[in-house]
N, C-alpha and C positions, 0 to 999 in steps of 0.2 A: 446651455446653448446661448451664444452671444446674441444680443438684440441690436439691430441696425436702426438708426434714425431713418424714418421713412418720409417722403414727401410725395405729393401728388404729382403724377407725371402728366404734363399738359403740352399742347402744341402740335402734337402728331396724331391726334385721334382722327378716325375716319369721319369725314364730314357728310352730314346727311343732306344732300343737295336737293333731293326731290320731295322732301317732307311736305313743303308748302303745297305742291301740286297734289300730292296724295291726300292731304287734309281737305283741300278744296273738293276733290272728288268724293270723299267720304261724306262731306257736308252736303253736297248736292244730292248724293244717293239717299241720305237720311231724310232730305226734304221731299223727295218724290216717292220713297218707299212707303208702302201702306203700313199704318200703325196697327198693332194688335194689343188687346187688353187682357192678355193671358196672365194668369196668376202662377206663382211658382213656389209653393211651400209644399212640403211633404208632412202629412198628418198621420199620426199613429197613437195607439195606447201602449202604455208600458207593460201592463200586466192584464191577462184575461183571468178573472177570478172565478172560482166555483162557489156558489152561494146557495142558501136555502131561500125559500120564498119569503118575501117581506123583510129580509135582512138588510142591514145598513153597511155601506162601505165606510172606511174611516181614512183619515189623512195617511198618505204614503202607500195606501193599498194599490192605487193605480192612478196614472195621470194621462191626460190628453196632451200630446206633444205636437206643437206646430213649429216646424223647422224652416228657417229662411234659407232655402237651398240656393237661390239664385241672387240673393240680396235685394229682391224686389220690395220686401217689407221695409227695409232700411229704417229710416227715422220718421217715416210718415205715420200719421194717425190711422189706426185700423179699427173697424167696427164689424164684428161678426156675431153669429147667433149659434147657440149650442143647444140642440134639441135631443132629448132622451126618448127612447122607446122601450117599453116594458120596465120603466123605472121613473122615479120622480126625484128632482133636486130637493134633498132634504137632509137635515142633520139629526142624528139619533138624539132625541130628547131636546132638540134646540129650536129656537125661533128662526123666522126668515132673516132677521138682522144677525143672528148668530151664524147662520149659513153664509151670508155674504162676507161676514168678517173672516170666517174660516177659510173661504175660498180666496179672499184677497191676500190674507196673511200668508197662506201656504203656496201661492203661485210663485213659480221660480222662473227668473230670466237667466238663462245659461249663456255664458259668453263663448267666443270662438275657442279660447284656450281651455275649455272644459270646467272652468270655475263658475261659481254663481255670482251674479251681480248683487251688490249690497241692496237690501230692502229699501224701497222708496226711490231708487235711482230712476227706473223707467216708470211711466205712468200707467195706471190700471184702474178701471171702473167697471164693476159687475153689477148688473140689475137682474133680478129674478121677475121675468114677465109673467110666466105661469108656472105651474107645478113641474112642468116638463121642459121649460124654455128659459134660457138665460141670454141676455145681451151682454157682450164683452167688448169694451173699448179699451185699447192699449196702445201705447206708443214707446218704441225702443229708444233708450238713451244711448246713442253710439258715440258720445263725446270721448269715451275712452275706448277699450277694446269693443269691438262689435258684438252685439247680441246675436247669437246663433239660433236660439229657439226659446219659446215660452212654453212652460209646463204648468197646466191647470189641473189641480186635483179634481177627481170625479167623486163628489160627495153626494151619494144618492141612496134611496131605498128601492131595491129591486122588487119586481112584482111576481109575475107568474112563471111557471116552468117554461124554459126556452132561453134565447139569447137576449141580454140587455145591451142596447146599442146607443151610440152617440153619433149624431150627424152634425157636421160643421157646414154652416151656410155663410157665404161671403156676402155681407150687406154693402159695405163700402170699404173694400180692402184688397190687398194683393194676395190674401190667403186663398189657397185652393179649396174648392168644395169637396167634402168627403161624406159619403153617406154610409150609415149602418156599420160604424166601427164597433166591433163587439168588445165590451169591457168586462162582461160577466156572463157565465152560464148558470142559469137558475135551475136548481134541482127541486123537483116535487118530492120531498122526503123529509124525514126527521133527522137525517144525518148528512153531512157533506164529508167526503173523503178526498184528500189531495196527496200529492207527493212533493217533497221539498225541491226536487230537481230531477233531471234525467241523466243517465249514465250511458256511456258507449262501452260495449264489450264484444269480444269475438268468440269463435268456436273453441270448444274443449277446455274452457276455464270458467269456473263459477265466479261471479262478480256480485258484490254487495250493492243493492239498490239504495237510493236515498230513503230517508225516514218517511214512513207512511203516517199521515196526520188524519185523525177521525174526529170531526167536530159535531156535537149535538146542535141542532138548530132550535130545539125546544127542550126545556128541562124534562128529565126522566124519559127521554127517547129510548135510552138504554137502560131499562129498569129491571129487565129479566136477565140475570147474569148467567143463566143456564143455556141461553141462546148462542148460536154459532155465528162467528165472523167467517166469511168465506172470501178468499182471494184466488181468482182463476186466471192463469196464463194462457196465451194462444197455443194452438197445436205446434208441436216440435220444440216447446220450451217447458222447462220444469224447474221446480223449486229445489234447492240443495241445502242440506243442514250442515253448514260449515262452522257454525258458532252459536253461542247462546244469543237469545234476543234480549234486548233492553226494552222494557215497557214502563212508560210513565203516563199517569193519569192525573188530571188537574180540574179545578173548577168543581162542577157538580159530581165528578167522579173521583175515586181515590184508588190508590194502588200503584206502587213503583217498585220495580224489582227486576229479576232475571228469569226468563223463561228458558230453561236449560236445553242444551243441544239435543239431548235424548228425547225431550218432549217435542222439540221441533220436528225430529225425524218421524215421531208418531202422528203429528198434525199434517204431514206432507203425504199427498196421494198423487204422485206425478206432477201434473200441472196445477193441482189444487192444493190449497192450504186452508185447513178448517180447524178452528179452535174456539172454545167457548170463552166468554168474558170471564167466567169464574176461573177457568184454567190459566188465564193470563194474569190472574190476581187482581182483577178489577171489581170494585164494589161502588155502591152509591154513596155519596158523601153529603150532598145538599140538594133537596128536592126542588129548591126554588132557583137553581142556577144550572146553566148548561155546562157540559163537561167536554174535556178533550182527552184523547188518547193518542200517544206517539209511540210507534213501534219501529225499532231500529235493529238492523242485523239480518235482514232477509237477503238470501242469495238466489240468483237464477243462473241457469245453465242451459246450453244448447250445443249440439254437434251437427246441426243441419246446415243447409246452404240457402235457407230462406231468409235472406238479409233484408233488413228494413227496420221500421218502427215496431216496438213491442208494447202492446196495450194490456193494462190490467183491468179485469172486471171485478168489482166488489159486489157482494150480495149477502144473503143470509139475513141476520138482524140489521144489517146496514142497508140504507137506501141504495138501490142499484145504480152503479155508475161504471163507465169505462173511460179510461184516460191513459195517456202515454207515460211510461216509466223508463224506457231504455231505447237506444238504437243499437241494432245488432249488425256488426260489419265484419268483413273478412279481415280487414286491416284498418288501422286508424292512427293517425299522428295529429298532434296539435302543436301550433306555434302561437304563444300568447305573450302578452306583456304584463308584468307584475310591478305595480307601482304607478305613481302619478306621471303623466307625460312631462317631459322637460321643456323648459323654455331656454333656447340657445340664442345668444346675441351674435349676429353675423359680424364677422371681422374681428372678434375679440376672443381673448382667453377668459376663462373663469377667474383666474388669478394670473395676471401678466408677469408679475415678478417671479413666480415659480413655474409658469408655463403649464398650468393645469387646465384640462378641458372641463366641459360641462357634463355632469354625471346623468346618464340616461336611465330610465327604468329597466329592470331586468327582463331579458328575452328568455323565455322558457320554451325549450323543444322537448317534447316527451312523447313516448308511445302510450296510447290509450289502450292499445291491444298489443301484447307482447309479440315480437318478431315482425311487427309492421315496418320497422326501420332496419334496412339492410346493413349489417356491420361491415366495417372495412372500406367503405366508399366515402370519398370526400364530400364534405358539406361546405357550401359557400354562403357567407353572410355579406350581402352587398349593401352599402350605403349609397346615397346619391353622390355624384361627382364633386359637389360643393361641400361635402363632409369629409373630414379626416379624423381617423382613430388616433387618439393620443395614448390611451392605455386600454387594456382589456384584461379580463379575469374570468375564469370559469369554475363552476362547481358541478360535479357529475354524480350520478347514482346508476349503479349497475353497468358502468361502462368505463373505459379508458379512452383518452383522446391524445392525439398528436397534433400540435398547433403549428401551422405555417406562420412563422413570425414575420415574414415579409409583408403581411397585410397591415401590421401596425405602422403608423405614420402614413397610411394610405386610406382608401375608403372600403377595403375589403378584408374580411377575416375568414380564414379557411382552417378547418380541422378535419381529422379523420377519426371516427369513433370505432371502438371494438367492444363487443358485448362482454360483460363480466357479471353475469347473474340474470335477473329478471327484466322487467320493462326498463328500457334505457331512458335517461333524462339528463339534460344538461341545462344549467342556468348560466347566461352569459351577461357580463357587466361591461359597459363601455363608457369611457370618458372621450368626448369628441369636441371638435371645434368646427365652425362653419365659415366659409369664405365670405368676404365682404361683398355686398350686393345680393346675396342669397336671401330667399324668403319663402316661407310655406312649410308644409308638413314634412317631417323627416320619415320617409318610407323605407323600411328595411326589407329586402327580398332575401328569403332563405330558400336555397335550392341544393340540389345534388341528386346523383343517380341512385342514391340509397333511400331517398324520400319518395313517398307516394304522389307528391304534388309540389308545386312551387308556392310558397307562402309569402304574403306581404303583411307587415304589421306597421302601424304608426307608433313611433317612440317619442315624438316630441314635435315642436314647431320652432323654426327659425325666424327671429324677429330682427329687422334692421334696427340699429341703435337709435336712429333719428329719422324723422319724416321732415320733408322740406316742401314749403308752400311758396310759390312764386308764379308770376304771370310770364308768359312769352313776352320777350323784349325785343323790339326792332332797333338795331344799331345801324345808323345811316352813315355811309361812307362820306367823309368830309365834314361832318358835324362834330363839334366838340362838346365836352361836359354833358353828355346824354344821360338822363336819368334812367336808372334800372328798375326802380320800384322797390317796395318792401320785400324782404326775404325773411320768412319765419321758419326757424329750425326747432323742432319740438322732439324731445326725447320720447321714444317709445317705451322705454324701461327706466325706472328710477335708477340714477347712478350710471347711466349709459355713457355720459361725457366724462372722461377720466381726468381727475385733477393732475396738475403739473405738466399737462400736454397741450399741444396746439390743435385747435380746430381750424381747418383750412377750407376756404371757398375759393375755387379757381374758376376763372372765365376763360374757357379754352379757345380763345381767338388769338392768332398771331398778331403781335403788336398792340394788343389791348393794354391800356394803362388805367389804373384806378385813381381817381382824384381824392385828395384829402377832404374832410369836412362831413363825412358820414357819422351815423350814430349807431352804436351797438348796445343793446340793453337786454338784461334778463328781466322780463316783464312780470315774472312771479317769483322773484328771488326770495321774498319773505316766506311764501308758502312752500317753495320747493327746496331751498337751501342751496341751490346752484349759484355759484359766484364766478365772475370772470375778472381777469386782471388786465394785462397789456393787450391792446388792440393795435395792429399795424397792417401794412400792406406792402407787398413786394412785387412789383410788375402787375401781373394779372391775378395775383393771389391775395386774398384777405386773410389775416392770421389773427385768431382770437385764443388767448391763453386761458385755460380752465383753472381757476384758483381753488374751487371747492366743488366737490360732487354734490348732486342733489341727494337728499335722503328722505324726503317725505312724500313728494309728488314729482311728476316728470317736469323737468325744467323747459322753459320756452325762451329762446333768444330771438329778438327781432332786430334786423339790420335795416336801417332807413336812411334816406338822403344819399344813397350811393350814386355816383356819377362816373361815367367811363369815357375814354376817347380812344381812337385808333391812331397809332403812330405810323402805320403803313396801311396799304389797301389790300385786304384779304379777299378771296373769292366770296361772291354772294352765295350763301349757304346757311344751314342751321348748325350751330356750335353748342357744345356741351357746357353746362354748369356742373362742376364736380365738387362734392363735399367729401372731405377725407381728413387726414392727419392722424397722428397717434392718439388724439383724444377720442376718436371713434374707431379707428382700425389699428390694432396692435398685433395681429397674427400674421402679417404679410412681410416678406423679405425678398429682396432681389436675389434670385438664384439660391433661395433658402430651401429648408426641408418642408415648409408648410405651403402657404399660398403666396401668390405674387399680385394679388388684386388689392389696390390701395384705396379705392373709392367706395365709401359707404353709400353714396347716392350720386347718380348722374343722369342728366336728361338734357335733351337738346332744347334749351330755353332762350338761346340767343339767335336772332335771325339778322344776318348781315344783308342789308339792302342798299340800293343806289338812291331810293326816294321812299319816304314813309308811306305805308299803305293807308289808304283812306277808307273810312267806313262806307259801305254801300248803303245808300239812303234812297227812299222813295216816297212819293206823295200821290194820293188819289184825289181827283176832282169829279164829283158826280153832278151831272147837269141838273140844275134846279135845287140842289141840296146846299144849304147854307154851310159856310166854312166856319168852324169853331173860332170865336174870338174876333171875327171880321164882320159877321152879320150880313155877308153878301154871298152870292152864289154864282158859279160859272154858268154861261149860257151860250147858245149857238146864235150867230149872226152871219147872214149871207153864207151859210154852209161852213162857217169857221167856228171852232170851239174856242171861246174867249174865256181866259183865266185871269184872276187878279194877281198881278206881279207880286204884291205884298205877301201873298200866301206861300211864295217859294223862298222866302228868306232862309228858313231852317234848312230847306233841301240844299240851297247853294252856299250855306254857311256864310252869309253876307248880311249887310244892312243897307236897305234902300234909302236914298236921300231925294227929297222932292224940292225942286226949285220953282217957286210960284212965279218968278219973273219970266224965266225962260220956258216955263211949263215943260220941264224935263224931269225924268227919273234917272238917277245914276246909281251904280253899284259896282263893287269889285268882285271878280271871280277868277281864280287861278292866277292872281297877281296882274290881271288885266282890268282896265277901266272901261265900263260900258255905259252908254248914255242913250236914252230913248226919248223922243220929243213927241208930244201929244199931237195927233193929226199927221204925223210923218210915217213913212214906210221904212226908213233906213235906221238900222241899229248901228251906232258908232262904237268902235273899240280903240282906245288909246288915242282919241281925237281924230281918227280917220274913218271913212265909210267902211263898214264891215259886212253887213248882211241886209239885203233889201227884202222886206216882208211883202206878201202879196195883198195885205190889207194894212190899215193904219192903226196905231195905238190910239185908244179912246179912253175917255173918263166916264165911268157909270157909278152912280151912287158913291161919288167921292173916292173911287178907286181907279187906278190905272190898269186897263185890261189890254192884254196882247193875245194873238193867236197862239194856241198851245204849240202846235207843230213847229212854228217859226221860232219860238224861243229855243226849242231843242236843237234846231238846226244851227242857230247862231252860236250856241255855247259849245257845240262840238261833242263833248263827252257826257252830255245829258240825253238820255234816250226817252222817246215818247211813244205811247201805245194807246189805242182806242178800242174799247169794248162796246160794240153796237148794242148788245143785249142789255147790258147794265147801264149804258150811256155814261161810261166812266173813262176819263183820261188819266193816264198814269205816267209820271215823270220819275226816272230812276238815274242816279249817279253813283 
């Protein structure tokens, strides 16, 4: 497919005429709206362990996860307290110092993209206050990708039978308070039995459960090999002898081998499975060490309509426990993602020369229960509108598919499955591109009349190639050579700015002209490897040629000293600054097969005005309270609030001049010259009488004092208010 040289389209964008008013209203609402101090994190534990009394957790067993849902944690310092109940912060055989080291070393700061931040990037300090209480101080480093969550390992010794919990107390932080998060269930017994996972199965077909793991909590707990292991299922469920069992014993127990299918049948009594340790081939190996038994190959079956969780009760020589091993459903499908989430750069090809897209992880659609997926009905895989499929591929099991090829080069993939055997499964692989300006998670929606539900999965994230930092600029009609201020363009991904292509920055105001004399620099050229070549401008567009791509860290380009003028008079409104060019957007074409958006970044950062907006300023005078730097205070005389004129210099953005000969004070304000004579009531402006006060200007403590309200009246755009309760006079301009 031919590539077309692309340029930013400018001059005809919709102007945002009401942005200024809207911003003012938003600011006003923000000032008067009540503030809240709510926290916004979600807290959880990764695993709920089953443990014996006085056992220790180890690294990777379970973590406390504090997720920054609303971005309130940000880069601010956080101070929280973690309190255990029915457990103590303790490392098996370790000192307090070893505990703190293990906690600090194994705490994880996980980024928005799902990867883990390099150790030592964010700050962390952990203190053990008591045996059950930790204080944790941390601060996210969001100079790169934002930190999404902190994962703190729960390294503890559990105590008595029951739940062991952790409580998160916010001391000085945006972290939400969470109480009694269960991280372990403590069993009062000599053994702990768990299952490696749960399965989903349906009626009329036996399914293999996950491996059952039996751990001794004390050595020699299982020392009588003639005693029976008992596994009991709920009513309406039964065991099925479908295959041999695989039995493995380690540690203080020995014996690995096969428990043949015929023996399995003998051990099954409907919903009960009973067998001795000796029959399983288990023997004692080391009286000083705890042992573990793993049993694989047990099948369960049901033909009932009592759908829901299936719990297993263990008993006999084992400590009695009940826990979930399966979910029993009439039908069940799953849509999952296999592989790491993709990072897709908006507006770009993975390889522009070959026009290849970004590879996504595999989407797997499969039946958990056979016949849950209705054969012969169309399935639709929908991507967001700002994604287009470049290539697709499918791999199937127990099915045939007919693919609607019209979806390729669009954002929809459709196929119709027909059953060819047992449980149907399809693996879908896609290469995609994203439109310039897009950002966020790539959510894929899988739907169809043959599915039991609509499924949504996230397959990746779209990242803009660059971020742009600049301040809103006022462009005054009639002024020339107006400074724009610094513009910083930072790559979000290493290599995002493509070599041999132009980076273009357009100021989308009709008749705007860029002046020469600006400076463009890669401020981290040595560290990033990014290099630029020719820099030029054409009308309202600045052009920067990328000579070498960054290869080590994200490059940063700073544009400074930029000045602009208007060759004609545009409407007063807000106008866009647009960043584009083939250096950042290479998958757009006029009337092409892919996208037609050429701007990698745009925002209304130019405000055309007839006069430059002045900053709102105010000053308060409290009767009897000294003014900093002047050592004098306002006072009331003859019912008039008298204020020192010198204290208003900053408010008026002027400088007062005292003439001892004429005993006058003069100053300039809004290009007008004002003069006040001591003992006179008249304020003169530009040599003529302007405003007559109802009292005279006086000198007190070597300062010129005027009545507050009369100053405001004379200057026109300065307002004055009086608060009787606080005895405060306020001037605002």
